[in-house]
N, C-alpha and C positions, 0 to 999 in steps of 0.2 A: 504493500499501499505507499503510496506518496504522501509525504505533508511537507507543509510549508512551516518551518517553524524557527525559532531565533537560536543562534548558535554565538557564543561568549567571543569576544576578540578584546584586545586591548591588556594594559598593565593592571596590577594590582591599585585601586582606587582609583582607576581612570577607565572603568568598562565601557566596550562599544559591542554592539550586536549587529549582527547580520540576519538578514532574511534569506533562508537556504533551502533549496528545494532536497528533501532525502529521501531515500527508501528505508522505511522504518523497519525493515526485517533484518537490512544486510548494515545501515549506517551506525545503529545503536552501539556495536564493538567497535568498528574500523573507524569511525568519526568523520566518514566520509560523504560527501553531499555531491549531489548529480550538476545544481547550476545556484550561483549567488543571484539573489533578485533584489539586493537592494540593503540598506543599511539602515540603523536607527542608535543616536547618542543620547542617551537619558539623562546626561548633565545638562545638555544647551534645549534638550526636547526635540530635538530636528532628527529628520530622517529622508532617506530617499527611496522609491522602490521604482523597479519596472513593472508597470499596472498593466501591461499589453502580455507581457509574461507569465504575472501571476494570475489575470482571467484566463491565458490558453491552457496552463496547467490546473486551473480548477474545474475547465470544462473536461481535462483530461480525466479528473477523477480525484486530483490530488486534496487533500483537505488541510485546511489552517489550524492551527493548534489555536487554542480559546485566547494565550496572550496575542498572537499574531494578529487574529481578528480583532481583539480589541484595538490594536496598532494601526491596523490596516483602516479601520474606520476612523480612528482619531485622526490620522495622516491626510486622508481623502477629504474631510471636514476643513480641514484646515487650508488644502489647496482651492476649495470652494471661496475661501473668503475673501 
């Protein structure tokens, strides 16, 4: 099953996150991902993502994790302002 979730990157006390596409059965042990779909910086509350790619993978059956879904909605609402 394909999932879109967050992956931690950055240094201690300076975390950043990536939106990544993973195969949930294989990547949990290897840490590998199929594609980077964007990033999020919680300190500045800014992020960018490839909306077309996320929609494409959702049509193919990928599911968003709950946290990723909330961020996706918040970031798209900020873009409309």
